N, C-alpha and C positions, 0 to 999 in steps of 0.2 A: 504493500500500500504506500509505504513511504517512497519507494522508488518510482511508483506511478505518479504520485503527487508531484515530485520534482521534475519528472520527465515531461509532464504536461505543460510546464512553463515554456519549454522550447518547442512545443507543437504549434504549427501555424493554425490559427483559427480559420475555419472554413468560410466564415462570413466577412473576412478582411477584404476590403476593396481598395483599389488604387485611387489616389487623390487626383481627380481629373481637373478640378477647378481650385484656384488658390483660396485659402481661408481669408476671412475678413481681416483687414489691416496688413496683409502680406501680398497685396496685388503687385507691388513694385519689386523688381529684382534687387537683391542685396548681396554684396560680396564681402568677404573678409579682407580687410586692408592689411597690406604688408607692413611690418614694423619698420621704423627708420633704421638706417645704418647704425649699428651700436657704437661705431667709432666716429660718427658724425660730430663735428664740433662747429661752433659758431663763434665769431669774434667781432668785436665792435669797440670803437672809441667813445668814451663818455667824458665830455669836458668838465673840468673842475672850475677853471677860470680861463682867462685869455692865454695863459702860458702853460698850464698843466692839465693833464687828463688821466683817466684810468683806461686801461685796456681790459675789456670784459671778455671772458671766454666761458662758454658753456658746453656741456656734453648733455644734450636733451634726453638721451635714452634713460628711462626710469626703471629702477629696480627697488622694490620695497617702499617703505613709508618715510625714509629719511633722505635728506639731501646733504651733501658734503660741500662746504664753502671754504675757500681759502683766500687770504689777502697776502699777496707776495710782494715784498720790497726788494729792489736790487741792492741790498746792503749785506755784506758778509765780512769775514775776517780779512779778506784781501784789501778792504777799504779802511783799515784801521791804522795806517802808518802814522797819522798825526795824533793818535790816541794811545792810551795805555794798552799793553798786550792783554787780551782776554775781554776787551770791552764789548765785542759782539756777542760773546757768550753771556755776559751779564745782561746785555740788552734783551736777549732771548728769555732769560730768567725773569725779567721784569714784565714780560707780556702778560696780558689779561690781569693786570693789577688795578689798583685804585685809580678811578677816573671820574669824570664829571657826573656820571650817573650812578656809580657804585662806590662805596666807601672801602671795600676790601675785596680780595680775591675770593674769600669765603662767600661774600654776598653775591658775587658773580656766579659762583658755582651753584649756590642755592637757586638762583633765578633760572639758570640753564637746566638744572635738574628737573624743574617743573615743566620745561619744554622738551624733555626727553633728549637732551643734548650732552655731548662731551666735547671738550676743547683741549687744544695743545698748541705749542709753538716750537719751531725748530729753526736752526740757522746752520749754514755751512760756509764755504769760502766765498760764495757770490750772492747768496740770497738769505732772506729771513721771511718765514711764513707764519702767519696767524691762521689757525684752521679750527673749524668745528663741524661736527655732524649733528644735525638737528631734524626733528620731525618736520615734514613738509608744511604743515599748517602753522608752524611757528617760525618760518623762515625769516619773516620781517623782524621779529625780535632778535634772532641770531645775528643778522647783518647789522642791526643797530649796536649790539654788543661789540662786534668786530670793529666798527668805526669808532665807537666811544673809547675803547681801550687802545686802539692804534693811533688815534689822532688827538684825543683829549685826555691823555694820562696825567696823573698827579704824582710826580716822582719825588715822594717825600723821603725823609731819612729812614723812617721805619720800613718803607718798601725796599729801599736799597739794602738795608741790613738783612732783611729776609731773603732777598735775591742773592746776596753774597754767600749766605749760609747754604742756600740751595746749590750754588755753583761749587762750593767747597765739598759738599756732600757728594755731588755727582763725580767730581774728580777723584775723591777717595774711593767711591764705588767702582770706578774704572780699574783701579788697581787689583780688584778681586774678580774681574771678568776672567772666565776660563781661557778665552783667547782675546788678547788686546789688539784686535784688528784695527780699530780706529786710531789708536795711538801710534802704532808702527807705520800706518799710512801717513799720518800727519808728520811724523818724523822724517819719512822718506821724501815727502813733498818739500819739507823745510830744507833738506839737504840738496835737492835738485834745483830749487828756485831761489836759493839763499844767495842772491847776488848784490845785496846791500846791507848796510849795518842794521837796517830795520827789517830785512827780509821782504823787500818789496815784491810786488806781483802776488803770486799765489803763495801764501805763507801759512804756517801752522798756527793753530789757535790753542794749543795745549797749555803752553806756559801762561798761567794766570798770575800776573804780578800787579794787580790793581791796588794802588795805594792811595792814601789820603783820607780825609774825613768823609763821612756819608754825604754831607752836603756838597762837597767838591766833586765826589763821584757822580752824584745826581746831575750836577751841571755838565759833567763830561758826557754822560749818557744822552742828555738832551742835545748837546752839540753834535754827537755822533748821528742821532736821528735827523737833526736839522740838515746836516750835510749830505746824508746818504739816502734817506727814505724816498726822496724825489730825484735821485740821480738819473733815473729813467722813469717812465710812466709806471706806477704800480699796477699790478695785475690782480684782478678779481676773477677767481675761477669757481664755477658752480657745476657740480656733477649731479644731475637729476632734475634739472629745470631748464626751460628754454630761455632764449635771450630776452624776450619781451617781459617775462616774469622777473628776471634778474634786474633789468632796467627799472621796472616799477618798484622793486624792493630797495634799490640803491638811491633813487632820486630823493626820497624824503630825508635821508641822512647825509646827503652829499655836502651840505653846509658844514658838517663837522670837519671835513678835510680842507676847507677853504683856508682856515687859519688855525693850524695845529698849535697845541699848547707849547710845543718846543720850537716853533717857528720854522722857517725854511730859509736856509742860507745857500750861498753859491757852492756847488759841489766841485771839488778838485778832481779832474779826470783820473781814472784809475791808470796806473802805470802799466805798460805792457809787460807780460810775464815772459821773461827771458830765461830759458833753461841754461844753467851753467854747469850742472853736475857738482859733486862735492861730497862731503861727509857730515854726519850728525850723530851725536851720541847722547843718550840720557841714561844715567845710572839709576835705573828703577826696575828691579827684577819683579817677577810676578809674585803676587801674594795669594794666599789660599786659606780657606777655612778648614783645610784638612787637618786631622789630628796627628798626621804623620810627621809634622814639623817642617820648618823652613828648609832644611837641607834637602829633603826629599821632594819638595815642590818648587824649588828655585828653577826658573826658566829664563832663557835668553831669546830675544827676538832679533833676527838678523835679516836685512833686506838689501836687495839691489834693485835700482830703478833706472829707467831710461826715458828720454823724451818721447812722447807719443802724440797722435793726432788730437786736435781740439774737436769740440762738438760741431764746428762748422766745416770740418774736413771730411770729404767722402770716405777717406781711409778708415774712419772711426769704426765702420761696420766690420772691416777686416780685423781690426784690433779686438773687437768684441768676440769674434769667432776664435781668434787665437787665444784669448783669455779662457773661453769655454773649453777649448781643446786641452789647455794645460790643466784647468780645473784645480783640484787639490782641496786642502783643508781637511775634509772628511769625506767618507764614502757616501754621505747622504747630502751632498752640497748642491749638485748640479741637476736641476730639473725634477727633483723628487726623490723619495727613498731609494737608495741603491744605485741611482743613475750615475753618480760620479765615480763609481768604482773602476771604470775603464779609462778615466782621464789620465793624461801622461804623467802628471806629478804623482798621482796615486800609484800607478803601475811601475814607474821608473824609480821613484824615491821612497814613498811611504811603504810600498810593498817590497822594496829591495831588501833581501836578507842581510846585506851588509850595513844598511842604514835604518832599518825599521825600529831599532831600539834607541835611535838617536833622536828622531823627530816625533813630536806629537801632532804637528800640523805643518803643512807646506802648501802654499796657496799662491795663485796669480790674481792680481787685481788691476783693473784698468779704470783710471779716473780721468774724466774729460771735463774741460772747462771752456769758457768762451773763447779764449785765445791761446790755449795751451792744453797739454794733457801729459799724463805720466803712466807708464806701465811698470808695475811693481811685482816682484816675486819675493816672498818672505818665508822664513821657516821659524818655527818655535821648537826649541829643543834644549838639550842640556848645555851647560856652560862650555866655552872653548870650542863651539861648533860654528863660529862666525865665518871662518874662512871656507868651510865646507858648504855653507849656505850660499855664499857669493859664487863659488865655483859651480855649484849645481844650477843656479839661475842662468849663468852665462852658457853652461854646457847645454841646457835644454834648448835655448834659442839657437845656438850654433848647430845642433843636430837638425832642428827643423829647417833652418835656412839652407843646409847642405843636402837635404833630401833624405836623411836617415830614417825618417818615419813616413816616407811616401807610400809605402805598401800599406801601412796601417791607416793612413788618411784616405786612401782610395776606397778601402772597405774594412770597417765601416766608419772610420774615425771622423772624417770631415762631415759627412751627412749626420752622423749621430750628434756631433758637437753643435751643429746648426739647429737641429731639432730641439736639443736640450736648451739652447739659448732662447729660441723662440717660445718654447713652452714656459720657461721661466718668465719671460717678458709678458706674454699674454696672460699668464696666471696672475701677475701683479695687477694687470688692468681689470681684473675681476673685483678688486678691492677698491672701493671708492676713494679712500684716503690716498692710496698709491697712485690712482689715476689722476686725482687732483694735483698731487705733487709733480707728477710728470708733465702735465699740461702747463702748470705754472712755470716750472723751470725752463721748459722749451720755449715758452712765450717770452720770458725775460732774455734768454740767450739768443734765440733765433727770430724773434719778432712775431711768431705764430706757432701754434702747436703742429706737430707732424702727425699725419695719418698713419696709424699702425700698419695699415696695408702696405704703405710705401716702405716702411722700415722692414717689414717681412720680405718684400721683394728684393731690397738691397742686400739683406743678409743672405738670401737664397742665391744671389749672384756670385758670392765669394767663392773663389776657386783655390785649389791647392797652391798654385803659383802665386796667388795673391797673399796667402798665408806665409809662404816662404819669403816673399819679397818684404813683407812687414817685419818678420823676424830679423832679416838682414838689416833693414832700416833702423830698427831699434838698436842693434849692436853698433851702428855707425855713430850713435850719439854718445856723448860723454856720460859715463855711469855716475850714479849717486848711491852711496852706501850709508846705511843707517843701522844702529844697534841700540836696542832697548834692553838694558841690563848691564852687568859688569863685563868689561873687556879690557884688554891691554892697550890696543892701539888701533883706532878706526882708520887713521890715515894710511897705515900699511895695507889695510883691506882695500882702500880706494886705489892705491898704487898698483896692487896686484890685479885688480879688476881692469884697470886701464891697460896694463901690459898684456893681459889675457885677451882682450878684444883685439882683433887682428888688423885694424886699420893702421897702416904705416904712417899716414898723415897725422893721426892722433898721437901716435907714439913720439913722432918728431916734436909735435907741439909741446908736449909736457917734459921733454928732455932738454930743450933749449934753455940754457941757464940765463943768458942775458939777451933779450930781444933788441933788434936794431931800432934806432930812432926812425921816424917816418922819412925824414930827409935823406938819411944814410941809406935806407932801403930803396928809395927811388933812384939814387945814384948807382947803387949796387946792381939794380935791375938793368939800368941802361948800359953799364959796363959789361954785364954778362951777355946782353944782346949783341953788343959790338964784338965780343969775343967769339960768339957762335958764328956770326957772319964771316969773320975773318978766317975761321977754321972749318968752313963748310965742306972742304974737300977731304977732311980727315974722318968722315963718318965710317964706323966699323960695325957695331953690334946692333942689328935691327930689333931683336926682341927686347934688349935692354932699353933701347930708345923708346919703344912702344910703351913699356911700363912707365917710364919717366914722363912721357907725354900725358898719359892718363892721370897720373898723380898731379902733374902741373895743372891740368884742366880742372881737376877737383879743387885744387887750392884756389884757382882763379874764380871758380863759381862760388865758393864759400866766401871769398873776399868780397865779391860783388854783393852777396846777400848781407854780409856783416856791414858793408858800407851803407846799404839802404836802411838797415835797421838803425844804424848810428845816426843817419840824417833825421830819421823820424824822432828819435830820442832827443836829439839836439833841438829840433824844431819845437817839440812839446815843452822842453825846458825853457826856451826863450819865451814861448807863448804864455806860459803860466808863471813866469818869474815874478811879475808884479803882484799877482794875487795870492801866490802861495807863501806860507809862512816860512817854510824851511825847504830849500832846494838842494841842500847838500847831499841828501840821499840820492836824488836824481843824477847829480853830477857824478857821484860815486859809481852809479850803474853805468853811466856813459864811459867812464874811465875803464871799467871792467871790459866793456865792449871793445874799447880801443886796444887794450892789451891783447885781445884775441886777434884783432886785425894786425897788430904788430907781429905776432907769432906767424900769422898766415903769410904775410909778406916775406918774412925770413924763410919760411918753408919753400916758397916759390924760388927765392934766391938760391937755396941749397940745391933744389932740383935743377936749376939752370947751371949751377956750378958743376954738378955731377954730369951734366949732359952737354958741356960746352964744346965737345968735339963732334957734335951731331948736327949735320945739316938738315936732318928731318925735322928738327925742332923749329926751323924758321917759319913753317906754315902755321904753327901753333902759337907763335909769339907776337901776333899782331896786337894782342891786348896789352903788351908790356908798356907801351907809351901811355895808354889810358891809365894803367896802374900807377905809372909815375905821377901823372897829373893828380890822381886821387890821393896818392901819398902826400903830395904837397898840400892839398886842400885839407886833409886830415890833420896835418901838422898845424895849420892855421886855426882850425876848429879847436884842437887840443890846447893851443896857447890861450885862446880866448876863454875857454871854460876853466882853465887853470887859474887865470886871473880872476874870474868870477868866483871860484871857490875860495881863493885867498881873501877876496873882498868880503864874502859872506861869513867867513870864519874869523874875520878880524885880524888876519895876518898883515894886511896893508891898510 
């Protein structure tokens, strides 16, 4: 009976008839509409006054009952040269504090709790973001809180003291992280871009040395915001609402940004980030809560880094694939549980029987910025393993560039690495907070967000030859070495890394004890050209000459590049001299660039001297006269800047 009862449900009723005419209210045809592209974004400018505006970006695709909104300012640690180290970190800690509408952070938290919202702030080298996730029906309240706290803050002494305690607690907590990735990255960036006494360009923000009274610190934070929050147009990003809704929500509170409580002052242009290579060391070993004691938990972080493409460089996609191919850190790092077990750093180093007891982590990291980038390989292991970490980093790139892993890359390495990279990227876009951050930073750096479909296509185009070329290009840059933990001599690590990298031009550059002056270099080039012309019939060794010609051309190309960069620096220096408080750091950076040009000119001279019996060099030496002229011009520029520095420093 039971079986019959249930089976009758699936039995067609004999009196069922087909519907021949539409029912009432369904006379018109109706079709299901396709959803919008989930990656569709909208962008619009919204004027604040005659001189300033916001860039509004929305991702209309809706998921759930919450919207994520972010207010992104083009202000980060690279813009703190005129301020105390760590001021951008403190600025982040002061976000969502006392303002014109709320008397404390707790009051803000209570208000947003009633709206079903959470909030946070973060900063990096180039941006500061105020963000919150809030229920759709309370979006107007959320945007008002964003504008109130960002543009009408009350930087009282008690707020500053609370923020300082928060920063101190965060720095202390970092010491107990199982893997101190952020700190070794910052240290590597500091080593690679440390070309001025203040670390101009992209500099680390780890060292917090903010001093003075709470009142003076509050004034400094206000000055930092005044100079940097409107350096470019701030960006408002909303994920989960369309542009019309965002505009209608922003307009009622737009007046709060017209006259911020900290004012708006003239921004000093950010100095270009020039990669110099170098070394950095911080004696701060890992801490642990383990009951085993300090001796058993002491770890040293050692890294080697190279100059890499910026976010505006098409080669960035190749660099991302190379990073995914190297992988590392743990077997559960790339694209999901267990996916990273086949990455090169895992199979070649972490799983190497000779080294698996030395390393806890070994990882590749790629950091891209507006005008620069860096590729870092670091290892976390026992003490006295610094040299091995540096050697391993160089060795992996050398093997890739020479084709040692071509077989693995053809099947399945390259495709697997690209898939894992794309999976990780697309998975991040499923999280509204991650999506908001990506949209905000791309808009600040590139002027508009990128469509993920475009990024997927660019990554898919990367070939094995592209990866090999990128590995070779990285090795051609001057390395930077950093150690977090006890060590004997970081400089010796840097020297060994430079010698290990195979470029003869780089080895010459750092073995020359006394560079020629610009005028002497120009005369030397002219004399060598004359000597080659007079000895044109004594040509003997074709292969030797070909090598020298290639090296000479490399030196000339690099000299031209250095000269262009120097002219830009010199122009910016003179342009901003009247408005900038302190130009000494800019002049120092220019002198560092000049020293490189000095070395390059001497390298060319050495090459010409070695090949003075070669008539084949004549065709390649048409640029020598131009180099002579540039050497003389550089001498004039250097003399002017030297006098300027003497004047600014009070020597004359």
